[in-house]
Each structure stands twice: as structure tokens, then as C-alpha cells.
N, C-alpha and C positions, 0 to 999 in steps of 0.2 A: 709773547710767548706761550708754550701751551700751556702751563700751567695756572697764568696771571690770570687768563680768562678761559675756565676750562669750559664754559656751556657755550662754547663757538658752534657755529653754525653746521651740523655735519651728515653727509648723507652716506652712512655706511653700507658697506657691503659685509657682511660678515657670518659668523656660525648662525646656523637655522635653529633654534631651539622651540617646540612649541610652547606656546605663551597656557596651555591649560596644565603642564608640567612643572612643579619647580628644578630649576638646574641642578643640575650635580654638585657641580661647582659653583663657587663665588669666580661670574664670569668679569673681564676687566674693562674701565672705563666705561662708556657709556653703553656696550652692547646687549642687547637681550632686556627684556622684563623682570625686574627682581621677583615677582610672583603676589599674590594678593594676599595683604596683610605680614609681608615681609618686609624688615627695614634693611638698609646694608647703607655702610659707614664709611666712607675714604678719606683720607689723610695722605697729604702729599709735601713733598721739600723738593726747592728747583733752586738751581745755582747755575748764572751765567755768566762770562766773565768775555768780555772782548779781545778779539785778535787784533795785533797793530794797531792799537786805539790810539788818536791822537795824543790821549792823556796816559798818565803812566798807569792809572789803576782805575777803570769801568765796569762793573760789575753786578749785578744784581742778582738781590735772593728772595724768594720770596715761598710763601706756604698756604696751602688752601686746606678749606674742610668740606665735606660733601656729606648730605642725607638724602636717602630717598626712600618713599615709600610708597609700596603697591598697594594703591587705593581699590583697583581691579585687576585682572589675571591680566590684561590687556591696558592700564593705566597707571603709568607713575608718578610721584610728585617729587619735587626735587627744592631743595634749598643748599645755597652755598655761599663761601665767602673767600676770598684772596687778599692774603697780607702781602708787600711788597716792602722790599728796602732794598735804596740804589747808592752805590759808593762808588765818587767819581774824584780823581785827583789833580787840581788844576791850578797853573801858576803855583807849586807849590802847595796848597791849600787844598785841605781834604774836604770833600763837600760829601753830608749824607742826607738821605730824605726817606722817611719813611710812613707808614700809614694804609689806613685799609683801603683798599685799593678796588674792591668790590665787591657788592651784595646781590644774590642774583636767587629768585625763584623761577623754578618753571613747572612744565611739565610733560609726558610722553604717551602718546597715543597713537593703538596700533588703529591702521584702517584697510590693511587688506594681507593675506598671506605674506610674510616677510616685509611687508612696510609697513612703516610707522611716522611719524610726525612731532616734531620736539620743538617749542617755544619756549624763550625764558626772559622776562625781565629785569633789570640791572638796574643797579644804583650806585654813584661813585661820586665822589668830592673834587673838584681841582685846587691849585695849589692856593685859590683863595677863596677856599671854603665851602665854594657852591656847588649845591646839589645838580648833579647832572644824571640824566636816565638814558638805558641802553637797550635793544629789544632786539633780540633775535630770533629765528625759525629754521627750522631744518625737519628735511625730508630723510629718514631712514630706510634702508634695505637690506635687508639681513642673509644671507648666503652664504653655505657651506660649499668647498671645493670637494674634501673629504674629510673622513673622521678627524684625520689628526693636520688637516690645513684650512683656513680659512682666510679670505680673501677681502680687504674692504675698503672701499671709495668712499670720498664725501664730497659735496658741492652745497656750499650754502649762503646767506648773507648774513650782515650784521651793521646793525646801527648802533655803534658807540657814541656815548658821552653825548647825547643829541643832535649830534649832527644830522643834516638831511641825506648826506650821501651813506651810502651800503657800502660796505666793502665785500667783495667775492671772499670766501673762503673755502677750502679744498684739502683731503688725506688722503691719501693712497697707503696701505700697504697688508701686510702679511704676518700672518700668525701660524706658528710651527706648534704643535705638542708633541714634545722628543724626550720620550714618553712622557706622562703625568710622575708624578706635579712638576715638571716642567714645559713653559711655553717660549719660544723663541721669535720675538719681534722687531718686522722690518717695519718703518714707517717713512714717507715724505710729506711734507704739508705746508699749509702757509695761508697766507690772505693777501689780496690785491685791492686799494682803491688811488684815494686822488692821493690820499698822504700816506696811505700804506703799500711796500713792497717790501714781503719779504717771506722766506721759504727755509725750511728746516728739514732734517734729515735724521732717524735715530735709527739707534739698535738698542733692544729691548730683552731685558729676563723675567720674565714672569717663574714664580715659585706659590705652589699650592701645600699651605700650611697643613688643611686640614681643609673640608668639605665647606667651612663656613669663614675663613683666614685666607689670605692671597696678599703677595705681596711684589709689586713688579719693580726694576730698576731699568733709565734709560741712559744712555752715552750720545751726545749728538752734534750735529753743527749745525750754525745758520747763518744767513744771510740777508743783511736790513739794511736796502738803499747803498750796497756795495759796501758794507760794513761788517764783516765775518766777524761770528763767537763760536765760541762752546759752550755744552752745559751739561747738566748730571743732573738727574730727578729721581725721588724714592717714591712709592707711593704704596699704601696701603690699603687696604678692601677688607671690611667685617662685615658681616649681616646677622642677625638675629631672626630664626623663623619661627613660628608659632608652635606650640606643642601639638597644635590638630596637624602638622603635617606628618607629622612621626606616628601617625595611627593609619595613614593611608597604605 
């Protein structure tokens, strides 16, 4: 799921903002750089429920938290966690499982105009309590079609839970500003691998409370190995800007 492993390998085509200037708004998700010495905090909740499941109840709830720090104008450092709770009803018995799904640290570096690279190293525990590692690498390209329209695409690789096989991850989406303080977001994304074959589509709305606080809400549909599901997520973005920016 999208919010289970937020640092998925993404190749974005999105709004182009000069790295020398602090964006006037809090930009959603992984887009753009936060700015030197700026801290951006993200928190999200996600709920997914299976459609026509073989069990009476098959649902997952998760939350994530992420902190980004602008070490340079063109270098962001980040650390995040994902916590998941799963609930399944089988043979008249309710089965629940929960735990800290993943802790991830990484960085994003600009390498050319509109192009960046991002890597992430994650750790999680399996059912037996064994510590497993994950590694992800992504290329990012950010472009604007117009002042009110951004087109996003991604492709990347993700090695999960110490497995030698990598999953291919992709995303494509459109973001409309209709107008400020509202964004309208359409996305299609998924991943493919030996044991992973899923895709999701969603529609979202972003709302800017002010220049440093934003909310996004999504509703969507997914297909995982021919098992359909519906989901809803809500995410908050908040940034702390050093006083030196106010003097510019």
C-alpha cells in the first residue's frame, strides 16, 4: 500500500520550483526540496478493506510519520516510520496483528535541472522477530505543464525485506490547482515483482490552511493479485521555516 512504504522508489514529473528559492507553499508528498535548514513534518493515516474477500472481514489500517530536513538547497535528509494493524475474520475467529512495520532513513539530491536522485534504507521485523533490511533507489524529474497543472510519472526499484529480487515501482498522476488553496490530484501507481503484482488508482484533494500547513485526503481502488480493495487516506504536511527566510 502507498502509505505502508512511503519511501517507494519514484520517478516524478511534477511542478518545477527553483532550488534557490523557498517554495511559497507546502508542497505535497515527495515533490521538490524543502529548502536549506527547513524542517517538514508529515503524518498520515490509511485504511484499506478488501472487496469480495473470502473472509468476512479483511482490512488493514496504518499510520506513518516522516521528517525531512533541508541540509542544503539541493539536499534533503529524511527519516520515517510506518505502523500497520491488520484484521481478518476466518472460520468464525477474529485474527489481529499489529506492529512497527518499517523504519526508513534516506536522502534526496539534485543532480541536474529538474532531476534528482533519492535513496532509502529501511528496517523491519518479520513474524519471528527477525530484523530485515530493505533498500530503495529512485530518480526524480519535476516539470510543470502550466502554472495550475503538474504531471507526475515515476519508475524505480525496491528490494524489500532482504530479498535479492527487486520490485519495479511506478506512478503516474496529475495535480490541478483549482485555484489556491485547493489542489485536485489523480494518481495511478503500483509495483511488480516475483511475489508482488498490484496497482492502485485514486483521486485526492489538497487544501492549504496557510503557507506552512497542508492537508491531503485520498479515496481509491486497488487490485492485488486479482484481489480488489478500496481505501481512504488522509495526510498532513507542516513545515518549520528559519527566521532568516523572513528577512529575504
